[in-house]
VOGU-3710 file (C-alpha; in Angstrom, 3 decimals, decimal comma):
1> malleilhfp> 24,369/37,651/-16,186  24,355/34,708/-19,034  27,117/32,647/-21,169  26,188/33,863/-25,117  27,602/30,875/-27,792  30,628/32,099/-29,934  30,201/31,773/-33,249  33,007/29,441/-34,572  34,534/30,302/-38,555  33,548/29,552/-40,905
11> dprlrnkakp> 29,883/30,442/-39,442  28,227/33,135/-42,245  26,676/34,693/-39,107  29,934/35,897/-38,547  29,868/37,519/-41,889  27,181/39,820/-40,910  27,630/43,840/-40,359  26,019/45,574/-37,424  24,597/48,182/-36,844  24,413/51,416/-34,458
21> vqqinpevrq> 22,909/50,908/-30,770  20,189/53,717/-31,229  19,966/53,614/-27,610  21,657/52,776/-24,869  18,932/50,953/-22,293  19,015/48,362/-19,393  18,646/45,013/-22,693  21,781/46,895/-24,130  23,192/47,453/-20,928  22,531/43,192/-20,355
31> iindmfetmy> 24,061/42,764/-23,799  27,626/44,344/-22,134  27,765/42,319/-19,207  26,999/39,184/-20,660  29,423/39,544/-23,428  32,073/40,582/-19,949  30,712/36,702/-18,676  31,524/35,789/-21,871  35,280/36,840/-22,741  36,482/35,979/-18,829
41> hargiglaat> 34,566/32,713/-19,386  36,785/32,173/-22,205  39,901/33,803/-22,078  39,559/36,888/-24,033  40,829/39,745/-24,591  38,355/41,431/-27,240  34,017/40,490/-27,855  32,137/41,490/-30,425  28,260/41,355/-30,150  28,541/39,802/-33,951
51> qvnitqqivv> 30,766/37,041/-32,427  27,390/36,000/-30,191  25,098/36,582/-33,528  24,158/39,860/-31,940  23,952/42,562/-34,738  24,825/45,887/-33,048  27,985/47,615/-32,756  29,110/46,687/-29,476  32,446/45,658/-28,159  33,723/44,765/-25,151
61> idiseeknqp> 38,090/44,497/-24,513  39,798/44,396/-21,351  43,556/43,267/-21,728  44,908/43,715/-18,455  46,433/39,887/-16,614  44,203/40,499/-13,980  40,873/40,973/-16,028  40,195/44,369/-13,999  39,712/46,995/-16,450  37,259/46,632/-19,055
71> lclinpkith> 36,514/48,717/-21,824  33,371/48,795/-23,795  32,722/50,164/-26,854  29,560/51,444/-28,779  29,192/52,487/-32,046  32,962/52,904/-32,142  35,017/54,150/-35,257  38,731/54,839/-35,822  38,998/58,233/-36,736  42,858/58,330/-36,109
81> qsgvevteeg> 45,329/55,851/-37,668  48,934/55,434/-37,499  52,227/52,973/-38,413  52,131/49,635/-39,518  53,627/46,446/-36,905  52,661/43,099/-37,503  51,561/40,998/-34,489  50,388/37,381/-34,008  46,106/37,402/-33,042  44,253/34,840/-32,211
91> clsvpsvyde> 40,307/34,990/-31,821  37,742/33,572/-30,317  35,960/32,540/-32,876  38,435/30,622/-34,481  39,776/28,710/-31,702  43,043/28,312/-31,495  44,757/29,126/-34,748  47,155/32,081/-34,485  48,724/33,704/-37,249  50,568/37,127/-38,015
101> veraefvtvt> 48,202/40,350/-39,288  49,958/43,643/-40,500  47,744/46,119/-37,851  48,066/50,243/-37,733  50,743/50,644/-34,769  48,630/53,841/-32,781  44,830/54,375/-33,071  42,259/56,484/-31,944  39,077/56,339/-31,425  35,221/57,773/-30,378
111> alnaagdpfe> 32,664/55,676/-28,481  29,904/55,460/-26,339  30,717/53,737/-22,595  27,917/51,533/-21,204  26,779/54,928/-19,782  26,269/56,468/-23,252  28,398/59,215/-22,922  30,952/59,775/-25,764  34,677/59,490/-25,366  37,494/59,128/-27,221
121> lsaggilavc> 40,881/57,332/-26,580  44,234/56,526/-28,548  45,657/53,668/-28,243  48,757/51,473/-29,641  50,330/48,068/-28,458  48,135/44,974/-28,032  44,565/47,618/-27,116  45,371/49,122/-30,495  45,577/45,252/-31,939  42,795/44,121/-29,834
131> iqheldhleg> 39,913/47,854/-31,195  41,052/46,913/-34,639  40,558/43,603/-34,397  37,096/43,894/-33,075  35,747/46,738/-35,105  36,875/44,195/-38,544  34,436/42,115/-36,620  31,339/44,509/-36,817  32,175/45,237/-40,655  31,896/41,562/-40,593
141> klfvdylssl> 34,933/40,452/-41,297  37,964/38,103/-39,391  41,316/37,944/-39,095  41,973/34,960/-41,376  41,086/37,410/-44,243  44,375/38,950/-43,933  46,113/35,653/-44,906  46,033/33,833/-47,842  42,996/32,259/-49,187  45,453/28,943/-48,594
151> krqrirkkle> 45,929/29,547/-45,166  41,920/30,217/-44,864  40,885/27,381/-46,593  43,402/25,238/-44,489  41,764/27,060/-41,117  37,969/26,449/-42,287  38,467/22,501/-42,912  40,533/22,019/-39,831  37,888/23,858/-37,809  35,121/22,013/-40,246
161> kqerkta> 36,543/19,078/-38,534  37,230/19,975/-34,908  33,065/21,108/-35,556  32,478/17,342/-36,824  34,226/15,326/-33,856  32,426/17,451/-31,431  29,221/17,199/-32,238
//
C-alpha cells in the first residue's frame, strides 16, 4: 500500500470529472487500498479518486470512530434523495476550512463494491452528507462551490498563502 498525494484547492485537477471504472482488476483494487490508507492517514472520513488525481469513479468512506467500517463505492449514482439539512463540512482538499452546506437529509445510492458486486445503500445523517460530498468530487465540484464567491475567494487566498509558506 502507498500514501497518495491529496490535491488541495485551488488545484485545477480537482475540477476533473471522473470516468466510470470499466473493469475491477488488481490495479483498481490497489487504488482502493491506497485510497483507504491515504484517507485514514489524513484522518478523513471520505476520499474520492479525483482528490488524489485519479479520474475514475471511486469513493472510499469510513465514518466509524474505530475506522473499521470501510465502504467502497465504484461508479456510484444517487438514485433518490429527500429532506434538507444544513451541516458543517470540511474537506481533505480544503484543509482547515469548515463551513455550512445544505444537503439532502437522506440518499439512496447504487454502486459496485471492490469485488464488482452491485449494491444499493440508503443512508441518513453524516453518511448521507459524506456520500453527497464525495460524489460531488467525482463531478469536479467542491464544497466551497456552495459558498459565496467572496468566501471562496478568501479561502483560495488563505490556502495559497499557506502553500507558499510550506513550499
